[in-house]
C-alpha positions as a Markdown table, in Angstrom:
| # | Residue | x | y | z |
|---|---|---|---|---|
| 1 | Met | -5.6 | -25.4 | -14.5 |
| 2 | Thr | -6.1 | -25.3 | -10.7 |
| 3 | Leu | -9.5 | -24.0 | -9.7 |
| 4 | Ser | -10.4 | -22.2 | -6.5 |
| 5 | Pro | -12.6 | -23.8 | -3.8 |
| 6 | Tyr | -15.6 | -21.7 | -4.9 |
| 7 | Thr | -15.2 | -22.6 | -8.5 |
| 8 | Leu | -15.0 | -26.3 | -7.6 |
| 9 | Ala | -18.2 | -26.0 | -5.5 |
| 10 | Ala | -20.0 | -24.3 | -8.4 |
| 11 | Val | -19.0 | -27.1 | -10.8 |
| 12 | Ala | -20.4 | -29.6 | -8.3 |
| 13 | Gly | -23.7 | -27.7 | -8.2 |
| 14 | Asp | -23.2 | -26.1 | -4.8 |
| 15 | Asp | -24.1 | -22.4 | -5.3 |
| 16 | Thr | -24.0 | -21.5 | -1.6 |
| 17 | Ser | -22.5 | -18.1 | -1.2 |
| 18 | Pro | -21.0 | -16.6 | 2.0 |
| 19 | Leu | -22.1 | -13.2 | 0.6 |
| 20 | Gly | -25.8 | -14.0 | 0.5 |
| 21 | Asp | -27.3 | -12.2 | -2.5 |
| 22 | His | -23.9 | -10.8 | -3.6 |
| 23 | Ala | -22.0 | -12.6 | -6.4 |
| 24 | Pro | -19.0 | -14.2 | -4.7 |
| 25 | Trp | -17.2 | -14.5 | -8.1 |
| 26 | Leu | -16.4 | -10.8 | -8.0 |
| 27 | Phe | -14.6 | -11.3 | -4.6 |
| 28 | Leu | -12.8 | -14.5 | -5.4 |
| 29 | Asp | -12.0 | -15.8 | -8.8 |
| 30 | Gly | -13.0 | -12.6 | -10.6 |
| 31 | Phe | -11.5 | -10.2 | -8.1 |
| 32 | Pro | -8.1 | -9.7 | -9.8 |
| 33 | Ile | -9.8 | -9.1 | -13.2 |
| 34 | Leu | -12.3 | -6.7 | -11.6 |
| 35 | Leu | -9.5 | -4.6 | -10.0 |
| 36 | Ser | -7.4 | -4.8 | -13.2 |
| 37 | Gly | -10.4 | -3.5 | -15.1 |
| 38 | Ile | -10.7 | -0.6 | -12.6 |
| 39 | Leu | -7.0 | 0.2 | -13.1 |
| 40 | Trp | -7.5 | 0.2 | -16.9 |
| 41 | Leu | -10.4 | 2.6 | -16.6 |
| 42 | Leu | -8.6 | 4.9 | -14.3 |
| 43 | Ser | -5.6 | 4.9 | -16.6 |
| 44 | Val | -7.7 | 5.9 | -19.6 |
| 45 | Leu | -9.5 | 8.6 | -17.5 |
| 46 | Leu | -6.1 | 10.0 | -16.4 |
| 47 | Ile | -4.9 | 10.2 | -20.0 |
| 48 | Val | -8.0 | 11.9 | -21.2 |
| 49 | Trp | -8.0 | 14.4 | -18.3 |
| 50 | Val | -4.3 | 15.3 | -18.9 |
| 51 | Gln | -4.8 | 15.7 | -22.6 |
| 52 | Arg | -7.8 | 18.1 | -22.0 |
| 53 | Ser | -6.2 | 20.0 | -19.1 |
| 54 | Ala | -4.4 | 23.3 | -19.3 |
| 55 | Ala | -0.7 | 23.8 | -18.7 |
| 56 | Pro | 0.8 | 21.6 | -15.9 |
| 57 | Arg | 0.7 | 23.0 | -12.4 |
| 58 | Ser | 4.2 | 22.3 | -11.4 |
| 59 | Ile | 6.1 | 23.8 | -8.5 |
| 60 | Ser | 8.9 | 24.5 | -10.9 |
| 61 | Asn | 6.8 | 26.9 | -13.0 |
| 62 | Val | 4.8 | 28.7 | -10.4 |
| 63 | Ala | 5.9 | 31.2 | -7.8 |
| 64 | Ala | 8.1 | 29.3 | -5.2 |
| 65 | Ala | 6.0 | 30.5 | -2.2 |
| 66 | His | 2.8 | 29.4 | -3.9 |
| 67 | Gly | 4.3 | 26.1 | -4.8 |
| 68 | Gln | 5.5 | 25.4 | -1.3 |
| 69 | Ala | 2.1 | 26.3 | 0.1 |
| 70 | Leu | 0.3 | 24.1 | -2.4 |
| 71 | Gln | 2.6 | 21.1 | -1.6 |
| 72 | Asn | 2.2 | 21.6 | 2.2 |
| 73 | Arg | -1.6 | 21.8 | 1.9 |
| 74 | Ile | -2.1 | 18.8 | -0.3 |
| 75 | Tyr | 0.5 | 16.6 | 1.5 |
| 76 | Lys | -1.0 | 17.4 | 4.9 |
| 77 | Arg | -4.4 | 16.3 | 3.7 |
| 78 | Ala | -3.1 | 13.3 | 1.9 |
| 79 | Gly | -0.9 | 12.2 | 4.8 |
| 80 | Gly | -3.7 | 12.6 | 7.3 |
| 81 | Phe | -6.1 | 10.6 | 5.1 |
| 82 | Leu | -3.6 | 7.7 | 4.8 |
| 83 | Leu | -3.0 | 7.7 | 8.5 |
| 84 | Val | -6.7 | 7.5 | 9.3 |
| 85 | Leu | -7.3 | 4.7 | 6.8 |
| 86 | Gly | -4.1 | 2.7 | 7.5 |
| 87 | Ala | -3.3 | 3.3 | 11.2 |
| 88 | Val | -6.8 | 3.9 | 12.6 |
| 89 | Val | -9.1 | 1.7 | 10.4 |
| 90 | Gly | -6.4 | -0.9 | 9.7 |
| 91 | Phe | -4.2 | -1.3 | 12.7 |
| 92 | Leu | -6.3 | 0.1 | 15.6 |
| 93 | Pro | -8.8 | -2.9 | 15.7 |
| 94 | Ser | -5.7 | -5.2 | 16.0 |
| 95 | Leu | -4.4 | -3.2 | 18.9 |
| 96 | Val | -7.9 | -3.3 | 20.5 |
| 97 | Met | -7.9 | -7.1 | 20.1 |
| 98 | Leu | -4.4 | -7.3 | 21.6 |
| 99 | Ala | -5.6 | -5.3 | 24.6 |
| 100 | Arg | -8.8 | -7.4 | 25.0 |
| 101 | Lys | -7.3 | -10.8 | 24.4 |
| 102 | Gly | -3.8 | -10.3 | 25.8 |
| 103 | Thr | -2.3 | -11.7 | 22.6 |
| 104 | Val | -1.4 | -10.6 | 19.1 |
| 105 | Trp | -4.4 | -11.2 | 16.9 |
| 106 | Ser | -4.5 | -12.5 | 13.3 |
| 107 | Val | -7.2 | -10.7 | 11.2 |
| 108 | Asn | -6.7 | -13.4 | 8.6 |
| 109 | Gln | -7.4 | -16.4 | 10.8 |
| 110 | Met | -9.5 | -14.4 | 13.4 |
| 111 | Arg | -7.7 | -16.1 | 16.2 |
| 112 | Pro | -4.4 | -15.6 | 18.1 |
| 113 | His | -1.4 | -15.1 | 15.8 |
| 114 | Asp | 0.6 | -18.4 | 15.7 |
| 115 | Glu | 3.8 | -16.7 | 14.7 |
| 116 | Ala | 4.0 | -13.8 | 17.1 |
| 117 | Asp | 7.6 | -13.7 | 18.2 |
| 118 | Ser | 10.1 | -11.3 | 19.7 |
| 119 | Ala | 10.4 | -9.5 | 16.3 |
| 120 | Ile | 6.6 | -8.8 | 16.3 |
| 121 | Met | 6.8 | -7.6 | 19.9 |
| 122 | Val | 9.5 | -5.1 | 18.9 |
| 123 | His | 7.5 | -4.1 | 15.8 |
| 124 | Ile | 4.2 | -3.3 | 17.5 |
| 125 | Pro | 5.2 | -0.6 | 19.9 |
| 126 | Leu | 7.7 | 1.0 | 17.5 |
| 127 | Ala | 5.1 | 1.0 | 14.7 |
| 128 | Val | 2.7 | 2.9 | 17.1 |
| 129 | Ile | 5.5 | 5.4 | 17.9 |
| 130 | Trp | 6.1 | 5.7 | 14.1 |
| 131 | Ala | 2.4 | 6.5 | 13.4 |
| 132 | Ile | 2.3 | 9.1 | 16.2 |
| 133 | Ala | 5.6 | 10.7 | 15.2 |
| 134 | Met | 4.5 | 10.9 | 11.6 |
| 135 | Ser | 1.2 | 12.4 | 12.6 |
| 136 | Ile | 3.1 | 15.1 | 14.4 |
| 137 | Gln | 5.4 | 15.6 | 11.4 |
| 138 | Ile | 2.5 | 16.1 | 9.1 |
| 139 | Trp | 1.0 | 18.7 | 11.5 |
| 140 | Ser | 4.2 | 20.5 | 12.2 |
| 141 | Gly | 5.8 | 20.4 | 8.7 |
| 142 | Gly | 6.1 | 23.6 | 6.7 |
| 143 | Ser | 5.9 | 25.9 | 9.7 |
| 144 | Gly | 8.9 | 27.6 | 11.1 |
| 145 | Arg | 7.1 | 28.0 | 14.5 |
| 146 | His | 7.4 | 24.2 | 15.2 |
| 147 | Ile | 10.9 | 23.6 | 13.7 |
| 148 | Arg | 12.4 | 22.1 | 17.0 |
| 149 | Leu | 9.4 | 19.8 | 17.5 |
| 150 | His | 9.5 | 18.8 | 13.8 |
| 151 | Arg | 13.2 | 17.9 | 14.0 |
| 152 | Phe | 12.9 | 16.0 | 17.3 |
| 153 | Phe | 9.9 | 13.8 | 16.1 |
| 154 | Gly | 11.5 | 13.5 | 12.7 |
| 155 | Trp | 14.4 | 11.6 | 14.4 |
| 156 | Val | 11.9 | 9.6 | 16.5 |
| 157 | Ala | 10.1 | 8.6 | 13.3 |
| 158 | Val | 13.4 | 7.7 | 11.5 |
| 159 | Ile | 14.5 | 5.4 | 14.4 |
| 160 | Ala | 11.1 | 3.8 | 15.0 |
| 161 | Gly | 10.4 | 3.3 | 11.4 |
| 162 | Ser | 13.8 | 1.9 | 10.5 |
| 163 | Ile | 14.1 | -0.5 | 13.5 |
| 164 | Gly | 10.5 | -1.3 | 14.2 |
| 165 | Ile | 9.0 | -1.6 | 10.7 |
| 166 | Ser | 11.7 | -2.0 | 8.1 |
| 167 | Ile | 14.1 | -4.3 | 10.1 |
| 168 | Ala | 12.0 | -6.0 | 12.8 |
| 169 | Ala | 8.9 | -6.7 | 10.6 |
| 170 | Gly | 10.2 | -6.4 | 7.1 |
| 171 | Leu | 13.4 | -8.4 | 7.5 |
| 172 | Val | 13.8 | -10.3 | 10.8 |
| 173 | Trp | 10.3 | -11.6 | 11.1 |
| 174 | Thr | 10.2 | -12.5 | 7.4 |
| 175 | Trp | 13.5 | -14.4 | 7.7 |
| 176 | Arg | 12.4 | -16.4 | 10.7 |
| 177 | Asn | 8.9 | -17.3 | 9.4 |
| 178 | Asp | 8.3 | -16.7 | 5.6 |
| 179 | Phe | 11.8 | -17.8 | 4.6 |
| 180 | Ala | 11.9 | -20.7 | 7.1 |
| 181 | Asp | 11.4 | -23.2 | 4.2 |
| 182 | Gly | 13.4 | -21.3 | 1.7 |
| 183 | Val | 13.0 | -18.2 | -0.4 |
| 184 | Thr | 11.5 | -20.2 | -3.3 |
| 185 | Ser | 8.8 | -21.8 | -1.1 |
| 186 | Glu | 5.2 | -20.6 | -1.2 |
| 187 | Arg | 5.7 | -18.8 | 2.0 |
| 188 | Gly | 9.0 | -17.5 | 0.8 |
| 189 | Gln | 7.4 | -15.9 | -2.2 |
| 190 | Ala | 4.9 | -14.1 | 0.0 |
| 191 | Gly | 7.8 | -13.0 | 2.2 |
| 192 | Leu | 9.5 | -11.3 | -0.7 |
| 193 | Tyr | 6.5 | -9.0 | -0.8 |
| 194 | Thr | 7.2 | -8.0 | 2.8 |
| 195 | Val | 10.9 | -7.5 | 2.1 |
| 196 | Ile | 10.1 | -5.2 | -0.8 |
| 197 | Met | 7.9 | -3.1 | 1.5 |
| 198 | Gly | 10.6 | -3.0 | 4.1 |
| 199 | Leu | 13.2 | -1.9 | 1.6 |
| 200 | Gly | 10.8 | 0.7 | 0.1 |
| 201 | Leu | 10.4 | 2.2 | 3.6 |
| 202 | Ala | 14.1 | 2.1 | 4.4 |
| 203 | Thr | 15.1 | 3.7 | 1.1 |
| 204 | Asn | 12.6 | 6.6 | 1.5 |
| 205 | Ile | 13.6 | 7.1 | 5.2 |
| 206 | Met | 17.3 | 7.3 | 4.2 |
| 207 | Met | 16.5 | 9.8 | 1.4 |
| 208 | Leu | 14.2 | 12.0 | 3.5 |
| 209 | Val | 17.2 | 12.4 | 5.9 |
| 210 | Val | 19.6 | 13.2 | 3.1 |
| 211 | Thr | 17.3 | 15.7 | 1.4 |
| 212 | Ala | 16.6 | 17.4 | 4.8 |
| 213 | Arg | 20.3 | 17.9 | 5.4 |
| 214 | Arg | 20.6 | 19.3 | 1.9 |
| 215 | Arg | 17.7 | 21.6 | 2.7 |
| 216 | Asp | 15.8 | 20.4 | -0.3 |
| 217 | Phe | 12.6 | 20.5 | 1.6 |
| 218 | Ala | 10.3 | 19.8 | -1.4 |
| 219 | Ala | 12.0 | 16.5 | -2.1 |
| 220 | His | 12.2 | 15.8 | 1.7 |
| 221 | Lys | 8.4 | 16.0 | 1.8 |
| 222 | Asp | 8.1 | 13.7 | -1.2 |
| 223 | Tyr | 10.2 | 11.1 | 0.5 |
| 224 | Ala | 8.4 | 11.5 | 3.8 |
| 225 | Leu | 5.0 | 10.9 | 2.2 |
| 226 | Met | 6.5 | 7.9 | 0.3 |
| 227 | Ala | 7.9 | 6.5 | 3.5 |
| 228 | Leu | 4.4 | 6.7 | 5.0 |
| 229 | Phe | 3.1 | 5.1 | 1.7 |
| 230 | Trp | 5.1 | 1.9 | 2.3 |
| 231 | Ser | 4.7 | 1.8 | 6.1 |
| 232 | Leu | 0.9 | 1.9 | 5.8 |
| 233 | Asp | 0.5 | -0.7 | 3.0 |
| 234 | Pro | -0.1 | -3.4 | 5.6 |
| 235 | Gly | -2.6 | -1.1 | 7.4 |
| 236 | Ile | -4.6 | -0.5 | 4.2 |
| 237 | His | -4.5 | -4.3 | 3.6 |
| 238 | Arg | -6.0 | -4.9 | 7.1 |
| 239 | Ala | -8.5 | -2.2 | 6.6 |
| 240 | Tyr | -10.0 | -4.1 | 3.7 |
| 241 | Met | -10.0 | -7.4 | 5.7 |
| 242 | Trp | -11.6 | -5.7 | 8.7 |
| 243 | Thr | -14.2 | -4.2 | 6.4 |
| 244 | Met | -15.0 | -7.6 | 4.9 |
| 245 | Arg | -15.4 | -9.0 | 8.4 |
| 246 | Met | -17.6 | -6.0 | 9.5 |
| 247 | Phe | -20.2 | -6.9 | 6.8 |
| 248 | Asp | -20.0 | -10.5 | 8.0 |
| 249 | Trp | -18.5 | -11.5 | 4.6 |
| 250 | Asp | -15.9 | -14.1 | 5.3 |
| 251 | Cys | -15.3 | -15.2 | 1.6 |
| 252 | Trp | -11.6 | -14.3 | 2.1 |
| 253 | Ala | -11.3 | -16.7 | 5.1 |
| 254 | Pro | -8.4 | -19.2 | 4.6 |
| 255 | Asp | -10.7 | -22.2 | 4.5 |
| 256 | Lys | -12.6 | -20.7 | 1.6 |
| 257 | Thr | -9.6 | -19.6 | -0.5 |
| 258 | Ser | -7.0 | -22.3 | 0.1 |
| 259 | Glu | -5.1 | -19.8 | 2.2 |
| 260 | Leu | -5.2 | -17.1 | -0.5 |
| 261 | Gly | -7.4 | -14.6 | 1.3 |
| 262 | Ile | -4.4 | -12.5 | 2.3 |
| 263 | Ala | -3.3 | -12.3 | -1.4 |
| 264 | Leu | -6.8 | -11.3 | -2.5 |
| 265 | Ala | -7.0 | -8.6 | 0.1 |
| 266 | Lys | -3.6 | -7.2 | -0.9 |
| 267 | Leu | -4.8 | -6.3 | -4.4 |
| 268 | Pro | -7.2 | -3.5 | -3.3 |
| 269 | Ala | -4.5 | -2.3 | -0.9 |
| 270 | Asn | -2.1 | -2.0 | -3.8 |
| 271 | Leu | -4.7 | -0.2 | -6.0 |
| 272 | Thr | -5.6 | 2.2 | -3.2 |
| 273 | Met | -1.9 | 3.1 | -2.7 |
| 274 | Ile | -1.4 | 3.8 | -6.4 |
| 275 | Ile | -4.5 | 6.0 | -6.6 |
| 276 | Trp | -3.7 | 7.9 | -3.4 |
| 277 | Ala | -0.1 | 8.7 | -4.6 |
| 278 | Met | -1.2 | 9.7 | -8.1 |
| 279 | Leu | -4.0 | 12.0 | -6.9 |
| 280 | Met | -1.7 | 13.6 | -4.4 |
| 281 | Ala | 1.1 | 14.1 | -6.9 |
| 282 | Leu | -1.3 | 15.6 | -9.5 |
| 283 | Ala | -3.0 | 17.9 | -7.1 |
| 284 | Ala | 0.3 | 19.2 | -5.7 |
| 285 | Gly | 2.1 | 19.4 | -9.0 |
| 286 | Arg | 4.6 | 16.8 | -7.9 |
| 287 | Val | 4.5 | 14.1 | -10.6 |
| 288 | Asn | 8.2 | 13.5 | -10.4 |
| 289 | Arg | 10.6 | 10.6 | -10.3 |
| 290 | Ile | 10.3 | 10.2 | -6.6 |
| 291 | Ile | 6.6 | 9.7 | -6.6 |
| 292 | Leu | 6.5 | 7.7 | -9.8 |
| 293 | Thr | 9.3 | 5.3 | -8.8 |
| 294 | Asn | 7.4 | 4.4 | -5.6 |
| 295 | Val | 4.1 | 4.1 | -7.5 |
| 296 | Cys | 5.8 | 1.7 | -9.9 |
| 297 | Gly | 6.9 | -0.4 | -6.9 |
| 298 | Gln | 3.2 | -0.8 | -5.8 |
| 299 | Leu | 2.2 | -1.4 | -9.4 |
| 300 | Phe | 4.8 | -4.2 | -9.6 |
| 301 | Leu | 3.4 | -5.9 | -6.5 |
| 302 | Phe | -0.2 | -5.6 | -7.9 |
| 303 | Val | 0.7 | -7.1 | -11.2 |
| 304 | Val | 2.7 | -10.0 | -9.8 |
| 305 | Ser | 0.1 | -10.8 | -7.2 |
| 306 | Ser | -2.9 | -10.6 | -9.6 |
| 307 | Leu | -0.9 | -12.6 | -12.2 |
| 308 | Gly | -0.3 | -15.4 | -9.8 |
| 309 | Leu | -4.0 | -15.5 | -8.7 |
| 310 | Met | -5.4 | -15.4 | -12.2 |
| 311 | Gln | -3.1 | -18.2 | -13.3 |
| 312 | Leu | -4.6 | -20.4 | -10.5 |
| 313 | Thr | -8.2 | -19.8 | -11.7 |
| 314 | Phe | -8.1 | -19.0 | -15.4 |
| 315 | Gly | -4.8 | -20.4 | -16.6 |
| 316 | Pro | -1.7 | -18.6 | -18.1 |
| 317 | Gly | -3.5 | -17.4 | -21.3 |
| 318 | Val | -6.0 | -15.2 | -19.6 |
| 319 | Ala | -3.6 | -14.2 | -16.8 |
| 320 | Phe | -0.9 | -13.0 | -19.1 |
| 321 | Ser | -3.4 | -11.3 | -21.5 |
| 322 | Val | -4.9 | -9.3 | -18.6 |
| 323 | Thr | -1.5 | -8.5 | -17.2 |
| 324 | Leu | -0.3 | -7.2 | -20.5 |
| 325 | Val | -3.2 | -4.9 | -20.9 |
| 326 | Thr | -2.7 | -3.7 | -17.3 |
| 327 | Leu | 1.0 | -2.9 | -18.0 |
| 328 | Leu | 0.3 | -1.1 | -21.2 |
| 329 | Cys | -2.5 | 1.0 | -19.7 |
| 330 | Ser | -0.5 | 1.8 | -16.6 |
| 331 | Ala | 2.6 | 2.7 | -18.5 |
| 332 | Ala | 0.7 | 5.0 | -20.9 |
| 333 | Ala | -1.0 | 6.7 | -18.0 |
| 334 | Leu | 2.2 | 7.2 | -16.0 |
| 335 | Phe | 4.1 | 8.4 | -19.1 |
| 336 | Thr | 1.3 | 10.9 | -19.9 |
| 337 | Ala | 1.2 | 12.2 | -16.4 |
| 338 | Arg | 5.0 | 12.6 | -16.3 |
| 339 | His | 5.0 | 14.3 | -19.7 |
| 340 | Trp | 2.3 | 16.6 | -18.5 |
| 341 | Gln | 4.6 | 17.9 | -15.8 |
| 342 | Ala | 7.7 | 18.0 | -18.0 |
| 343 | Ser | 10.3 | 19.1 | -15.4 |
| 344 | Asp | 11.2 | 17.6 | -12.1 |
| 345 | Ser | 10.7 | 19.8 | -9.0 |
């Protein structure tokens, strides 16, 4: 069994903690188990709540006008929250560092990004345009008064998101850097995570266009929010890393985690995205295949990442046991929520 740098230091009698009085085990070796336990608890709470709740509040079984108003209201609030957390808290500090230092900044290394290339320079401005366009889309959606504005910035978002995020960052940059030593290399495995995000974004962008042209606006909004869901995953990830730095806790620094700090910070991002999507879907009565398929994508990334980290620190026995419980609890919760809203919108 391979132990983390902190575990090795503890065995050697060195109990120095970068967190001061805080227990670093919860942020390093024990972090995947801690977050898995939180997911178990939330799954149980969801099952209990659904079982005790009244009839499902689905857009398919309420007045159409009320259902549309409910979806608009909930999605606007949920989309705005995600933009603030991902784009403002996560990405804005990096843009500030870019403006101050004149170079792309790595929040992981806290120094200029070594692998900033032409793909990144295409990605950054188009990602900013995507965030601005999606903000306008959330504000203008559901209102006939802003239909022309909504259509124009909808196409701006589609082009910026497809080229700047899905292709430039999700595919081109990953191919040049993460896949430079092969898909099966350690960097290549991390690159597969980025490719999945890029494909998730591209698929939802394609479907939001298709459903808009079909005038299926309820599903169009589902896909739009799920496109935002995948595009802001890296922003939520950075938000957690910036928060750790803000408190002067550098226990996720590469030298303290054998370069695993990025993977550790990804786990709360995955969990945040899952919780955000499920709360939004439950509140809006939209627990449908569109939302649940995307949630399962994030759940897959969480399970695979946490499994790999737990294998390094606790061995395969503990890792697979915790993962099995996570899968069972999550599957039961998602099935219960889907059964609660029995029909697709």
